[in-house]
C-alpha positions as CSV (number, residue, x, y, z in Angstrom):
1,M,64.8,-112.7,160.9
2,L,62.0,-114.4,159.1
3,D,59.0,-115.3,161.4
4,I,57.5,-118.5,159.9
5,L,54.0,-119.5,161.0
6,F,53.5,-122.5,158.8
7,E,55.4,-124.2,156.0
8,D,55.0,-127.4,153.9
9,D,55.8,-128.5,150.4
10,A,53.4,-126.0,148.8
11,L,53.1,-123.0,151.0
12,I,54.9,-120.8,153.5
13,F,53.0,-118.5,155.8
14,V,55.0,-115.7,157.5
15,N,54.3,-113.0,160.1
16,K,55.1,-109.7,158.5
17,P,56.4,-107.0,160.8
18,A,55.1,-103.5,160.6
19,G,57.4,-101.1,158.7
20,V,58.7,-103.7,156.2
21,V,57.7,-103.5,152.5
22,V,56.6,-106.7,150.7
23,Q,58.2,-106.0,147.3
24,R,61.3,-104.3,146.0
25,R,60.7,-100.5,145.3
26,D,62.5,-99.0,142.3
27,H,63.1,-95.7,144.2
28,A,64.7,-97.5,147.2
29,P,66.7,-100.5,145.7
30,D,68.7,-101.0,148.9
31,E,65.6,-101.2,151.1
32,P,65.0,-104.6,152.8
33,Y,61.9,-106.2,151.6
34,L,60.0,-109.4,152.7
35,E,59.8,-111.2,149.3
36,A,63.6,-111.3,149.2
37,D,63.8,-112.7,152.8
38,V,61.3,-115.4,151.8
39,A,63.2,-116.2,148.6
40,R,66.4,-116.6,150.6
41,H,64.7,-119.2,152.8
42,T,62.9,-121.1,150.0
43,S,63.1,-120.8,146.2
44,P,60.9,-120.4,144.2
45,A,58.6,-118.2,146.3
46,Y,55.6,-116.8,144.5
47,L,54.0,-113.7,145.8
48,L,50.1,-113.8,145.5
49,Q,49.0,-111.2,148.0
50,R,50.3,-108.1,149.7
51,L,50.1,-106.0,152.9
52,D,50.8,-102.3,153.3
53,R,54.1,-101.3,154.7
54,G,52.6,-100.3,158.0
55,T,50.4,-103.4,158.4
56,S,51.6,-106.3,160.4
57,G,50.5,-110.0,160.3
58,V,50.0,-113.2,158.4
59,M,50.5,-113.5,154.7
60,F,51.6,-116.4,152.5
61,F,53.7,-117.3,149.5
62,S,53.4,-120.2,147.1
63,K,56.4,-122.5,146.8
64,R,55.2,-124.4,143.7
65,G,54.2,-122.9,140.3
66,D,51.7,-125.7,139.7
67,V,49.4,-124.6,142.5
68,N,49.3,-120.9,141.6
69,A,46.3,-121.1,139.4
70,R,44.3,-123.0,142.0
71,L,45.2,-120.3,144.6
72,T,44.3,-117.5,142.2
73,R,40.9,-119.1,141.6
74,Q,40.4,-119.2,145.4
75,F,41.0,-115.5,145.6
76,Q,38.6,-114.9,142.7
77,R,35.9,-117.0,144.3
78,K,36.4,-115.4,147.7
79,G,37.6,-118.8,149.1
80,I,40.6,-117.2,150.9
81,R,39.3,-115.2,153.9
82,K,41.3,-112.7,155.9
83,R,40.5,-111.5,159.4
84,Y,42.0,-108.2,160.6
85,L,42.3,-106.5,163.9
86,A,42.3,-102.7,164.0
87,L,42.4,-99.8,166.4
88,C,40.4,-96.8,165.1
89,E,39.8,-93.3,166.4
90,G,36.7,-92.7,168.5
91,A,33.9,-95.0,169.7
92,L,32.6,-97.3,167.0
93,A,30.2,-99.5,168.9
94,E,27.8,-101.1,166.4
95,P,28.6,-103.8,163.8
96,R,28.3,-102.6,160.3
97,T,29.0,-103.4,156.7
98,I,30.7,-100.7,154.7
99,D,29.7,-101.1,151.0
100,A,31.3,-98.1,149.3
101,P,33.3,-97.9,146.0
102,I,37.0,-97.0,146.1
103,A,39.0,-95.1,143.5
104,R,42.5,-93.5,143.4
105,T,42.5,-89.9,144.5
106,G,46.2,-89.1,144.4
107,A,49.7,-90.6,143.7
108,I,49.5,-92.8,146.8
109,T,45.9,-92.1,148.1
110,F,42.5,-93.7,147.6
111,G,39.0,-92.6,148.6
112,V,35.4,-93.4,148.4
113,R,34.2,-92.2,145.1
114,E,31.1,-92.8,142.9
115,G,32.3,-94.8,139.9
116,G,35.1,-96.5,141.8
117,K,35.6,-100.3,142.2
118,R,33.1,-102.0,144.5
119,A,34.5,-102.5,148.0
120,V,32.9,-104.2,151.0
121,T,34.3,-104.3,154.5
122,H,32.5,-106.1,157.5
123,V,33.3,-104.5,160.8
124,R,32.6,-106.0,164.2
125,P,33.6,-103.9,167.3
126,V,35.2,-105.7,170.1
127,R,35.6,-102.8,172.6
128,A,34.6,-99.2,172.0
129,T,35.6,-96.2,174.1
130,P,35.8,-92.4,173.3
131,A,39.6,-92.8,173.0
132,G,39.4,-95.5,170.4
133,S,37.9,-98.8,169.4
134,W,39.3,-102.3,168.9
135,L,37.7,-103.9,165.8
136,E,37.6,-107.2,164.0
137,L,37.2,-106.8,160.2
138,E,36.7,-109.1,157.3
139,L,37.1,-108.1,153.6
140,E,34.7,-109.2,151.0
141,T,36.8,-107.4,148.3
142,G,40.5,-106.6,148.3
143,R,41.0,-103.1,147.2
144,T,44.2,-101.1,147.9
145,H,44.0,-99.4,151.3
146,Q,40.4,-100.7,151.6
147,I,40.2,-100.8,155.4
148,R,42.0,-97.6,155.8
149,V,39.8,-95.7,153.3
150,H,36.5,-97.2,154.6
151,L,37.2,-96.4,158.2
152,A,38.3,-92.9,157.4
153,A,35.2,-92.4,155.3
154,I,32.9,-93.1,158.3
155,G,34.9,-90.8,160.5
156,H,36.9,-93.5,162.4
157,P,40.4,-93.6,160.7
158,L,42.9,-96.1,161.9
159,A,45.0,-94.9,164.8
160,G,48.3,-93.7,163.4
161,D,47.1,-93.6,159.9
162,W,48.6,-90.1,158.9
163,L,47.7,-90.7,155.3
164,Y,44.0,-90.7,156.1
165,G,43.6,-88.3,158.9
166,A,45.0,-89.8,162.1
167,R,48.4,-88.9,163.6
168,N,48.8,-90.1,167.1
169,A,50.4,-93.6,166.9
170,A,53.7,-94.8,165.4
171,R,52.0,-96.6,162.5
172,P,48.6,-97.4,161.2
173,M,47.2,-99.9,163.8
174,L,46.2,-102.7,161.4
175,H,47.1,-106.3,161.9
176,A,46.3,-109.3,159.6
177,A,45.4,-111.7,162.4
178,E,44.2,-114.8,160.5
179,L,44.1,-116.3,157.0
180,T,41.8,-119.1,156.1
181,M,41.9,-121.1,152.9
182,T,41.6,-124.6,151.3
183,H,45.0,-126.2,150.9
184,P,45.8,-126.4,147.2
185,L,47.1,-129.9,147.3
186,T,45.1,-131.6,150.1
187,N,41.9,-129.7,149.7
188,E,41.7,-129.6,153.5
189,P,40.8,-126.4,155.4
190,L,43.9,-124.4,156.5
191,S,43.9,-121.5,159.0
192,V,47.0,-119.7,160.1
193,A,47.1,-116.9,162.7
194,A,49.6,-114.3,163.7
195,P,49.9,-113.1,167.3
196,V,49.0,-109.6,168.1
197,P,52.2,-107.4,168.1
198,A,53.4,-105.6,171.1
199,D,53.0,-102.1,169.7
200,F,49.3,-102.9,168.9
201,L,48.8,-104.0,172.5
202,D,50.7,-101.0,173.9
203,E,48.7,-98.5,171.9
204,S,45.5,-100.2,173.1
205,H,46.5,-100.0,176.7
206,H,47.6,-96.4,176.2
207,R,44.0,-95.6,175.2
208,G,42.5,-97.7,178.0
209,I,41.2,-100.3,175.6
210,T,41.2,-104.0,176.7
211,P,39.9,-106.5,174.1
C-alpha cells in the first residue's frame, strides 16, 4: 500500500519502504516496484530521483510535465536538500565532511577512487558507541551509493551493508528522513519528512544506541 506523505496538483511525496525497488528491472519484470505503485495512484508520475532498494524514506514524483525543468534546475543548483539518518559500525563521534571522488569499481559496486566524480557528504554524529553510531547526513552531491561508499571508506560502513563490508543487520541501515525544496508552482519552501521505520529503531536498540 502506497504511503503518501504529501500530495498536491504538482507533486507527490511517498515513504518508500526498505526492500522495494524504485524502477522496473529488466531481469525481474514481475517484481513490484514503486514507480508503478505511484502511477496507479496518479498519472502521469515523473520520476526525478531514486533511492537504493535497501534504503527507506521520503522521495517525490512530479505530477506535471511542465514543472520538471524547474525541478531539474533545483537539483542542479543544489536547491533540493536531503537529510538522511544512518546507523554505522563503530564509534564515529566527531562531525566531519567527507570530500572524496567516487567511481565504479564493479558491476554493482562503487568506491573512492582518484579520477572519480566529486562527492561530498556532511556527517553529524547524534550518538556514538563502540557498537555503532547514529548519524545525520546531508549530501552536497548525489553520486550512486555515495553515503554507503563514503562511510565504508572511513572505516564505518552502514550497519547491514553487506556490499561494502558490514553483515550484521537485515538491510543497510539508511533512511531518507527529510526532503526540502522550493515548490515549483508557489515558490514557497516545502519540507516533507518520513518517520523512522521500526527496523531502524529495533537495530538501534539492539546495539544500545538511543538517539
